[in-house]
C-alpha positions in Angstrom: -3.3 18.1 0.6 -3.2 17.9 -3.4 -5.1 14.5 -4.7 -1.8 13.1 -6.0 -0.5 12.7 -2.0 -4.0 11.8 -1.2 -4.0 8.6 -3.8 -0.1 8.2 -2.7 -0.9 8.0 1.3 -4.0 5.8 0.3 -1.9 3.2 -2.0 0.7 3.8 1.4 -1.9 3.1 4.3 -3.0 0.0 2.1 -0.2 -1.6 1.8 0.7 -1.4 5.8 -2.5 -2.7 6.0 -2.2 -5.8 4.0 0.9 -5.7 5.7 -0.5 -6.0 9.0 -2.6 -8.5 8.4 0.2 -10.6 7.0 2.2 -9.8 10.0 -0.7 -11.1 12.3 -1.0 -14.2 10.4 2.8 -14.7 10.8 2.6 -14.4 14.7 -0.4 -16.3 15.6 1.9 -19.6 15.2 3.8 -18.3 17.6 0.8 -17.9 20.6 1.4 -21.9 21.0 4.7 -21.2 22.9 6.2 -23.7 20.9 9.8 -23.4 21.1 9.6 -25.6 16.9 7.6 -22.8 15.5 8.9 -20.9 12.1 11.8 -18.5 13.2 12.5 -20.3 16.3 14.0 -23.1 14.6 16.7 -21.0 14.1 17.2 -19.9 18.0 17.6 -22.9 19.3 21.2 -22.0 21.0 19.2 -19.0 22.8 15.5 -20.0 23.7 16.4 -21.0 26.9 17.7 -17.5 28.0 14.4 -16.1 29.4 14.7 -12.3 29.1 15.3 -13.2 25.3 12.4 -15.5 24.9 10.2 -12.8 26.8 11.7 -10.2 24.3 10.9 -12.4 21.4 7.2 -12.8 22.2 6.8 -9.4 23.6 8.6 -7.8 20.5 6.2 -10.1 17.8 2.8 -9.5 19.7 2.9 -5.3 20.0 4.6 -5.4 16.5 1.6 -5.1 14.5 -0.1 -2.1 17.5 3.0 0.0 16.3 2.0 -0.3 12.8 -1.5 0.4 12.6 -1.0 3.1 15.5 1.9 4.9 13.7 0.4 4.9 10.3 -3.1 6.7 12.0 -0.3 9.2 12.7 0.2 10.7 9.4 -3.5 10.4 8.3 -4.4 14.1 7.9 -8.2 13.4 8.0 -7.9 11.7 11.4 -6.0 15.1 12.3 -8.1 17.5 11.0 -11.6 15.3 12.1 -10.8 13.4 14.9 -7.9 15.5 16.8 -8.1 12.8 20.1 -7.5 10.0 17.9 -4.9 11.1 16.8 -3.5 11.9 20.4 -4.7 9.1 21.8 -3.1 6.9 19.2 0.0 8.2 19.2 0.3 8.0 23.1 -0.4 4.2 22.5 2.4 4.0 19.7 4.8 5.8 22.1 4.3 4.1 24.8 4.4 0.3 23.4 7.4 1.2 21.7 9.4 3.0 24.8 8.1 0.2 27.3 7.8 -2.8 24.8 8.8 -3.1 21.6 12.2 -1.2 21.7 14.0 -2.9 24.7 12.3 -6.0 23.4 14.0 -5.1 20.1 17.0 -4.3 21.9 17.8 -7.2 24.0 17.3 -9.6 20.7 19.4 -7.6 18.5 22.6 -8.9 20.9 21.5 -12.3 20.0 20.6 -11.9 16.2 21.1 -14.2 13.9 24.3 -13.0 11.2 26.9 -12.7 13.8 28.5 -9.7 14.9 27.7 -7.4 12.1 24.5 -8.3 12.5 23.7 -7.4 16.0 25.3 -4.6 15.6 23.2 -3.3 12.5 19.8 -4.3 15.0 21.5 -3.0 17.8 21.9 0.3 16.5 18.2 0.4 14.7 16.3 -0.3 18.0 18.3 2.5 20.0 17.4 4.6 17.4 13.9 3.4 17.3 13.5 4.4 21.0 15.3 7.6 20.5 13.4 9.2 18.1 10.5 7.9 19.4 11.3 9.5 23.0 12.2 12.6 21.0 8.9 12.3 19.3 7.4 12.4 22.4 8.7 14.9 24.2 8.4 17.7 20.9 4.7 17.0 20.9 4.6 17.8 24.9 6.6 21.2 24.6 3.9 21.8 21.4 7.3 21.6 19.3 5.4 20.5 16.1 7.4 20.8 13.4 10.8 18.8 15.0 7.4 16.4 16.4 6.8 15.4 13.0 10.3 15.2 11.7 11.0 12.3 15.1 7.5 10.6 14.0 8.7 10.4 10.6 11.7 9.0 11.8 10.3 6.5 14.2 7.8 5.3 11.7 10.6 5.3 9.0 12.4 2.6 11.8 8.6 0.8 12.7 8.5 -0.2 9.1 11.5 -2.1 8.9 10.1 -5.1 10.4 8.2 -5.2 6.8 11.6 -4.0 4.3 13.6 -6.5 5.7 11.1 -9.4 4.8 10.5 -7.6 1.8 14.4 -7.2 1.0 14.3 -11.5 2.2 11.9 -12.8 0.2 13.5 -10.5 -3.0 16.4 -12.2 -2.6 14.8 -15.7 -2.4 12.0 -14.7 -5.5 15.1 -14.2 -7.5 17.5 -16.7 -6.0 20.3 -14.5 -5.8 23.9 -16.1 -5.3 24.8 -14.6 -2.2 25.6 -16.7 0.9 22.2 -17.2 3.5 24.8 -15.5 6.7 25.8 -12.7 4.1 22.6 -12.4 2.6 20.9 -11.8 6.1 23.5 -9.2 7.6 22.8 -7.4 4.0 19.0 -7.3 4.4 19.5 -6.4 8.6 21.3 -3.4 7.0 18.9 -2.4 4.1 15.8 -3.0 6.2 16.4 0.3 8.0 19.1 2.8 6.9 17.0 2.7 3.5 14.2 3.4 5.7 15.6 6.2 7.5 17.3 7.8 4.1 13.8 8.0 2.6 12.4 9.8 5.8 15.3 12.2 6.0 14.6 13.0 2.0 11.3 14.2 2.7 12.0 16.0 5.8 14.8 17.3 3.9 12.4 18.9 1.3 11.4 21.9 3.3 8.7 23.3 5.5 6.7 23.9 2.3 6.5 20.4 2.1 5.9 19.3 5.4 3.0 22.0 5.3 1.0 21.0 2.9 1.8 17.2 4.7 1.3 18.6 7.8 -1.2 21.4 8.0 -1.2 23.9 11.4 -3.8 21.6 12.6 -2.5 20.5 15.6 -4.2 18.2 18.4 -5.7 20.8 21.5 
């Protein structure tokens, strides 16, 4: 891998790791299972719904796991030197999304703040997240590494929507943009994953040469 791309990956990894730390700190207050904590204050009308409540806690407490295990999948060093770790972390990533984070995110999407437009966005997001992750796992089982890589790029792009959503919310607040809170939430609910997916598609469509450089022909045995 060229030095420039190696540096870019290290910077990307550093941002993800720092964000994981912040996400962990944000998750800690919810371990009290108090209904009047942070984001839950806005969900008092649905907190009593058991499947929503369970989905919320599952989604919150698994977020760091998918961010970290997903990041490992894109480390060329780990892929070359520790293919077993790449394989095991990939299985954990897929399992957690398919069994826990994805279904819980889908359930939460039907009760999202921001009304129908935001709910549609989050339901589509969760559905695509589940689909891309499943296909990424399936292509790995078939040893179709090109399609596996493409699907994992898409899947992780949607995983990162948890970060981009908070980043866009921060920007709107920091620059004090004159947007009604509901409209702002609808806007970031769509931007949080559509822009990520566009970037993922741009990376994938740069062609076989780019993917060969980024993900060399070293495959888990």
